[in-house]
DRENTORKOL-3810 file (N, C-alpha, C; in nm, 4 decimals):
REM DRENTORKOL-3810
@n.u->-2.4364; n.v->-0.1829; n.w->1.6210; ca.u->-2.4629; ca.v->-0.0495; ca.w->1.6648; c.u->-2.3416; c.v->0.0420; c.w->1.6297
@n.u->-2.2203; n.v->-0.0103; n.w->1.6556; ca.u->-2.1015; ca.v->0.0671; ca.w->1.6282; c.u->-2.0854; c.v->0.1051; c.w->1.4861
@n.u->-2.1219; n.v->0.0049; n.w->1.3944; ca.u->-2.1097; ca.v->0.0325; ca.w->1.2518; c.u->-2.2098; c.v->0.1400; c.w->1.2039
@n.u->-2.3241; n.v->0.1324; n.w->1.2634; ca.u->-2.4324; ca.v->0.2342; ca.w->1.2250; c.u->-2.3861; c.v->0.3633; c.w->1.2731
@n.u->-2.3269; n.v->0.3743; n.w->1.3936; ca.u->-2.2861; ca.v->0.4949; ca.w->1.4524; c.u->-2.1756; c.v->0.5609; c.w->1.3670
@n.u->-2.0839; n.v->0.4788; n.w->1.3250; ca.u->-1.9754; ca.v->0.5326; ca.w->1.2417; c.u->-2.0188; c.v->0.5767; c.w->1.1050
@n.u->-2.1212; n.v->0.5058; n.w->1.0527; ca.u->-2.1714; ca.v->0.5478; ca.w->0.9157; c.u->-2.2508; c.v->0.6768; c.w->0.9306
@n.u->-2.3146; n.v->0.7004; n.w->1.0442; ca.u->-2.3846; ca.v->0.8276; ca.w->1.0672; c.u->-2.2830; c.v->0.9368; c.w->1.0842
@n.u->-2.1757; n.v->0.9127; n.w->1.1533; ca.u->-2.0737; ca.v->1.0128; ca.w->1.1719; c.u->-2.0093; c.v->1.0516; c.w->1.0353
@n.u->-1.9942; n.v->0.9555; n.w->0.9514; ca.u->-1.9295; ca.v->0.9844; ca.w->0.8154; c.u->-2.0295; c.v->1.0696; c.w->0.7370
@n.u->-2.1566; n.v->1.0301; n.w->0.7408; ca.u->-2.2606; ca.v->1.1026; ca.w->0.6680; c.u->-2.2648; c.v->1.2458; c.w->0.7180
@n.u->-2.2599; n.v->1.2636; n.w->0.8504; ca.u->-2.2655; ca.v->1.3999; ca.w->0.8963; c.u->-2.1465; c.v->1.4836; c.w->0.8564
@n.u->-2.0269; n.v->1.4202; n.w->0.8530; ca.u->-1.9105; ca.v->1.4886; ca.w->0.8089; c.u->-1.9197; c.v->1.5277; c.w->0.6651
@n.u->-1.9826; n.v->1.4408; n.w->0.5894; ca.u->-1.9987; ca.v->1.4707; ca.w->0.4444; c.u->-2.0997; c.v->1.5848; c.w->0.4244
@n.u->-2.1944; n.v->1.5971; n.w->0.5093; ca.u->-2.2907; ca.v->1.7047; ca.w->0.4970; c.u->-2.2405; c.v->1.8382; c.w->0.5388
@n.u->-2.1284; n.v->1.8374; n.w->0.6132; ca.u->-2.0741; ca.v->1.9654; ca.w->0.6520; c.u->-2.0297; c.v->2.0457; c.w->0.5316
@n.u->-2.0292; n.v->2.1747; n.w->0.5381; ca.u->-2.0033; ca.v->2.2610; ca.w->0.4303; c.u->-1.8502; c.v->2.2446; c.w->0.3896
@n.u->-1.7702; n.v->2.2267; n.w->0.4790; ca.u->-1.6197; ca.v->2.2223; ca.w->0.4563; c.u->-1.5671; c.v->2.0877; c.w->0.4833
@n.u->-1.6490; n.v->1.9777; n.w->0.4562; ca.u->-1.6031; ca.v->1.8428; ca.w->0.4795; c.u->-1.5018; c.v->1.8049; c.w->0.3710
@n.u->-1.4034; n.v->1.7216; n.w->0.4073; ca.u->-1.3052; ca.v->1.6748; ca.w->0.3149; c.u->-1.3686; c.v->1.5747; c.w->0.2229
@n.u->-1.3421; n.v->1.5766; n.w->0.0951; ca.u->-1.4113; ca.v->1.4919; ca.w->-0.0019; c.u->-1.3718; c.v->1.3492; c.w->0.0222
@n.u->-1.2555; n.v->1.3149; n.w->0.0767; ca.u->-1.2127; ca.v->1.1813; ca.w->0.1012; c.u->-1.2982; c.v->1.1095; c.w->0.1987
@n.u->-1.3539; n.v->1.1884; n.w->0.2962; ca.u->-1.4511; ca.v->1.1298; ca.w->0.3905; c.u->-1.5763; c.v->1.0814; c.w->0.3292
@n.u->-1.6131; n.v->1.1414; n.w->0.2221; ca.u->-1.7490; ca.v->1.1104; ca.w->0.1598; c.u->-1.7338; c.v->0.9845; c.w->0.0627
@n.u->-1.6203; n.v->0.9493; n.w->0.0211; ca.u->-1.6016; ca.v->0.8324; ca.w->-0.0612; c.u->-1.5979; c.v->0.7074; c.w->0.0144
@n.u->-1.6804; n.v->0.6168; n.w->-0.0160; ca.u->-1.6779; ca.v->0.4864; ca.w->0.0541; c.u->-1.6232; c.v->0.3761; c.w->-0.0276
@n.u->-1.6140; n.v->0.3865; n.w->-0.1532; ca.u->-1.5562; ca.v->0.2834; ca.w->-0.2349; c.u->-1.3991; c.v->0.2950; c.w->-0.2383
@n.u->-1.3368; n.v->0.1786; n.w->-0.2251; ca.u->-1.1966; ca.v->0.1688; ca.w->-0.2250; c.u->-1.1438; c.v->0.1646; c.w->-0.3698
@n.u->-1.0205; n.v->0.2243; n.w->-0.3901; ca.u->-0.9690; ca.v->0.2029; ca.w->-0.5280; c.u->-0.9339; c.v->0.0556; c.w->-0.5576
@n.u->-0.9318; n.v->0.0156; n.w->-0.6771; ca.u->-0.8992; ca.v->-0.1218; ca.w->-0.7098; c.u->-0.7585; c.v->-0.1573; c.w->-0.6649
@n.u->-0.7466; n.v->-0.2805; n.w->-0.6199; ca.u->-0.6117; ca.v->-0.3242; ca.w->-0.5833; c.u->-0.5361; c.v->-0.3696; c.w->-0.7020
@n.u->-0.4167; n.v->-0.3141; n.w->-0.7205; ca.u->-0.3401; ca.v->-0.3518; ca.w->-0.8360; c.u->-0.2358; c.v->-0.4521; c.w->-0.7921
@n.u->-0.2157; n.v->-0.5538; n.w->-0.8744; ca.u->-0.1103; ca.v->-0.6515; ca.w->-0.8529; c.u->0.0114; c.v->-0.5933; c.w->-0.9030
@n.u->0.1240; n.v->-0.6474; n.w->-0.8527; ca.u->0.2568; ca.v->-0.6060; ca.w->-0.8990; c.u->0.2877; c.v->-0.6860; c.w->-1.0252
@n.u->0.3370; n.v->-0.6083; n.w->-1.1279; ca.u->0.3721; ca.v->-0.6789; ca.w->-1.2443; c.u->0.5154; c.v->-0.7437; c.w->-1.2403
@n.u->0.5413; n.v->-0.8271; n.w->-1.3306; ca.u->0.6688; ca.v->-0.8964; ca.w->-1.3286; c.u->0.7891; c.v->-0.7922; c.w->-1.3311
@n.u->0.7673; n.v->-0.6906; n.w->-1.4148; ca.u->0.8712; ca.v->-0.5863; ca.w->-1.4278; c.u->0.8861; c.v->-0.5135; c.w->-1.2972
@n.u->0.7725; n.v->-0.4795; n.w->-1.2376; ca.u->0.7900; ca.v->-0.4098; ca.w->-1.1034; c.u->0.8570; c.v->-0.4963; c.w->-0.9947
@n.u->0.8252; n.v->-0.6172; n.w->-0.9964; ca.u->0.8910; ca.v->-0.7138; ca.w->-0.8986; c.u->1.0340; c.v->-0.7216; c.w->-0.9252
@n.u->1.0716; n.v->-0.7355; n.w->-1.0520; ca.u->1.2171; ca.v->-0.7427; ca.w->-1.0843; c.u->1.2876; c.v->-0.6124; c.w->-1.0528
@n.u->1.2286; n.v->-0.5006; n.w->-1.0799; ca.u->1.2847; ca.v->-0.3736; ca.w->-1.0472; c.u->1.2971; c.v->-0.3515; c.w->-0.8970
@n.u->1.2000; n.v->-0.4038; n.w->-0.8168; ca.u->1.2077; ca.v->-0.4050; ca.w->-0.6756; c.u->1.3374; c.v->-0.4732; c.w->-0.6268
@n.u->1.3594; n.v->-0.6041; n.w->-0.6787; ca.u->1.4756; ca.v->-0.6737; ca.w->-0.6443; c.u->1.6076; c.v->-0.6085; c.w->-0.6743
@n.u->1.6118; n.v->-0.5531; n.w->-0.7962; ca.u->1.7311; ca.v->-0.4886; ca.w->-0.8365; c.u->1.7602; c.v->-0.3584; c.w->-0.7460
@n.u->1.6523; n.v->-0.2854; n.w->-0.7203; ca.u->1.6664; ca.v->-0.1610; ca.w->-0.6375; c.u->1.7022; c.v->-0.2021; c.w->-0.4951
@n.u->1.6382; n.v->-0.3075; n.w->-0.4431; ca.u->1.6785; ca.v->-0.3518; ca.w->-0.3063; c.u->1.8211; c.v->-0.3911; c.w->-0.2932
@n.u->1.8742; n.v->-0.4676; n.w->-0.3980; ca.u->2.0170; ca.v->-0.4967; ca.w->-0.3986; c.u->2.0992; c.v->-0.3769; c.w->-0.3961
@n.u->2.0606; n.v->-0.2737; n.w->-0.4714; ca.u->2.1468; ca.v->-0.1452; ca.w->-0.4750; c.u->2.1322; c.v->-0.0602; c.w->-0.3566
@n.u->2.0097; n.v->-0.0347; n.w->-0.3133; ca.u->1.9825; ca.v->0.0637; ca.w->-0.2053; c.u->1.9445; c.v->0.0101; c.w->-0.0734
@n.u->1.9278; n.v->-0.1172; n.w->-0.0570; ca.u->1.8913; ca.v->-0.1718; ca.w->0.0713; c.u->1.7498; c.v->-0.1270; c.w->0.1098
@n.u->1.7351; n.v->-0.0972; n.w->0.2296; ca.u->1.6008; ca.v->-0.0577; ca.w->0.2870; c.u->1.5716; c.v->0.0949; c.w->0.2818
@n.u->1.6389; n.v->0.1541; n.w->0.1863; ca.u->1.6094; ca.v->0.2966; ca.w->0.1630; c.u->1.4909; c.v->0.2991; c.w->0.0693
@n.u->1.3626; n.v->0.2915; n.w->0.1326; ca.u->1.2478; ca.v->0.2733; ca.w->0.0522; c.u->1.2118; c.v->0.3935; c.w->-0.0412
@n.u->1.2406; n.v->0.5227; n.w->-0.0029; ca.u->1.2177; ca.v->0.6263; ca.w->-0.1039; c.u->1.3028; c.v->0.6126; c.w->-0.2276
@n.u->1.4271; n.v->0.5681; n.w->-0.2160; ca.u->1.5071; ca.v->0.5496; ca.w->-0.3352; c.u->1.4640; c.v->0.4240; c.w->-0.4145
@n.u->1.4170; n.v->0.3246; n.w->-0.3423; ca.u->1.3620; ca.v->0.2016; ca.w->-0.4159; c.u->1.2353; c.v->0.2455; c.w->-0.4879
@n.u->1.1502; n.v->0.3248; n.w->-0.4310; ca.u->1.0267; ca.v->0.3682; ca.w->-0.4918; c.u->1.0614; c.v->0.4527; c.w->-0.6162
@n.u->1.1644; n.v->0.5320; n.w->-0.5995; ca.u->1.2095; ca.v->0.6155; ca.w->-0.7189; c.u->1.2470; c.v->0.5262; c.w->-0.8324
@n.u->1.3202; n.v->0.4226; n.w->-0.7961; ca.u->1.3773; ca.v->0.3323; ca.w->-0.8985; c.u->1.2556; c.v->0.2512; c.w->-0.9660
@n.u->1.1617; n.v->0.2037; n.w->-0.8897; ca.u->1.0526; ca.v->0.1283; ca.w->-0.9399; c.u->0.9608; c.v->0.2242; c.w->-1.0192
@n.u->0.9390; n.v->0.3443; n.w->-0.9645; ca.u->0.8731; ca.v->0.4589; ca.w->-1.0327; c.u->0.7204; c.v->0.4407; c.w->-1.0510
@n.u->0.6658; n.v->0.3254; n.w->-1.0348; ca.u->0.5190; ca.v->0.3062; ca.w->-1.0467; c.u->0.4512; c.v->0.2797; c.w->-0.9163
@n.u->0.5262; n.v->0.2729; n.w->-0.8107; ca.u->0.4730; ca.v->0.2501; ca.w->-0.6722; c.u->0.5166; c.v->0.3579; c.w->-0.5786
@n.u->0.4408; n.v->0.3810; n.w->-0.4730; ca.u->0.4731; ca.v->0.4767; ca.w->-0.3749; c.u->0.5684; c.v->0.4132; c.w->-0.2660
@n.u->0.6215; n.v->0.4930; n.w->-0.1830; ca.u->0.7101; ca.v->0.4422; ca.w->-0.0763; c.u->0.6358; c.v->0.3544; c.w->0.0182
@n.u->0.5086; n.v->0.3789; n.w->0.0471; ca.u->0.4291; ca.v->0.2949; ca.w->0.1280; c.u->0.4061; c.v->0.1639; c.w->0.0644
@n.u->0.3729; n.v->0.1588; n.w->-0.0640; ca.u->0.3483; ca.v->0.0365; ca.w->-0.1379; c.u->0.4774; c.v->-0.0465; c.w->-0.1416
@n.u->0.5910; n.v->0.0191; n.w->-0.1561; ca.u->0.7163; ca.v->-0.0532; ca.w->-0.1556; c.u->0.7450; c.v->-0.1170; c.w->-0.0247
@n.u->0.7230; n.v->-0.0480; n.w->0.0901; ca.u->0.7589; ca.v->-0.1038; ca.w->0.2197; c.u->0.6624; c.v->-0.2138; c.w->0.2519
@n.u->0.5357; n.v->-0.2077; n.w->0.2106; ca.u->0.4399; ca.v->-0.3149; ca.w->0.2418; c.u->0.4761; c.v->-0.4371; c.w->0.1565
@n.u->0.5073; n.v->-0.4181; n.w->0.0261; ca.u->0.5522; ca.v->-0.5224; ca.w->-0.0580; c.u->0.6771; c.v->-0.5986; c.w->-0.0042
@n.u->0.7720; n.v->-0.5104; n.w->0.0405; ca.u->0.8960; ca.v->-0.5670; ca.w->0.0945; c.u->0.8710; c.v->-0.6553; c.w->0.2201
@n.u->0.7868; n.v->-0.6080; n.w->0.3054; ca.u->0.7473; ca.v->-0.6889; ca.w->0.4254; c.u->0.6868; c.v->-0.8221; c.w->0.3866
@n.u->0.5967; n.v->-0.8200; n.w->0.2890; ca.u->0.5328; ca.v->-0.9491; ca.w->0.2471; c.u->0.6345; c.v->-1.0306; c.w->0.1685
@n.u->0.7170; n.v->-0.9715; n.w->0.0895; ca.u->0.8223; ca.v->-1.0446; ca.w->0.0151; c.u->0.9171; c.v->-1.1204; c.w->0.1053
@n.u->0.9658; n.v->-1.0525; n.w->0.2076; ca.u->1.0636; ca.v->-1.1111; ca.w->0.2974; c.u->0.9977; c.v->-1.2198; c.w->0.3829
@n.u->0.8731; n.v->-1.2008; n.w->0.4186; ca.u->0.7941; ca.v->-1.2998; ca.w->0.5012; c.u->0.7836; c.v->-1.4267; c.w->0.4168
@n.u->0.7406; n.v->-1.4070; n.w->0.2846; ca.u->0.7259; ca.v->-1.5194; ca.w->0.1955; c.u->0.8607; c.v->-1.5896; c.w->0.1794
@n.u->0.9726; n.v->-1.5146; n.w->0.1712; ca.u->1.1050; ca.v->-1.5762; ca.w->0.1539; c.u->1.1423; c.v->-1.6609; c.w->0.2780
@n.u->1.1071; n.v->-1.6073; n.w->0.3953; ca.u->1.1383; ca.v->-1.6818; ca.w->0.5173; c.u->1.0593; c.v->-1.8125; c.w->0.5218
@n.u->0.9304; n.v->-1.7977; n.w->0.4889; ca.u->0.8448; ca.v->-1.9244; ca.w->0.4961; c.u->0.8873; c.v->-2.0247; c.w->0.3974
@n.u->0.9268; n.v->-1.9813; n.w->0.2785; ca.u->0.9752; ca.v->-2.0647; ca.w->0.1783; c.u->1.1079; c.v->-2.1385; c.w->0.2224
@n.u->1.1907; n.v->-2.0596; n.w->0.2825; ca.u->1.3195; ca.v->-2.1111; ca.w->0.3299; c.u->1.2973; c.v->-2.2166; c.w->0.4465
@n.u->1.1985; n.v->-2.1971; n.w->0.5332; ca.u->1.1760; ca.v->-2.2899; ca.w->0.6357; c.u->1.1123; c.v->-2.4206; c.w->0.5881
@n.u->1.0337; n.v->-2.4213; n.w->0.4825; ca.u->0.9707; ca.v->-2.5414; ca.w->0.4306; c.u->1.0798; c.v->-2.6312; c.w->0.3647
@n.u->1.1758; n.v->-2.5750; n.w->0.3070; ca.u->1.2811; ca.v->-2.6532; ca.w->0.2353; c.u->1.3672; c.v->-2.7357; c.w->0.3301
END
C-alpha cells in the first residue's frame, strides 16, 4: 500500500504544471565503474590532499565530490577488511 501511495504521489507531482522534471523520471542513470586510471588518480590525490574531497575531485576530474567521498569510504572499508584477514 505504501508503494502504491508513493507512486500516486509522484504521478500527481508530475501532472502538476510546474512539477520538477526530476520527479517524473523513474529510471536511474547507469552505474559507472571506476576505471584503473581514476582509481590511481584517487590514490595520488588522497596522498597529496588528504580528505579534502573537493580538491581530490578536481584532481580526478571525472567524478563529483560526492562520488569521491563514497568511493573513499568503500575503499578504506575494503582496506581495513583486507588488513584484518591477513
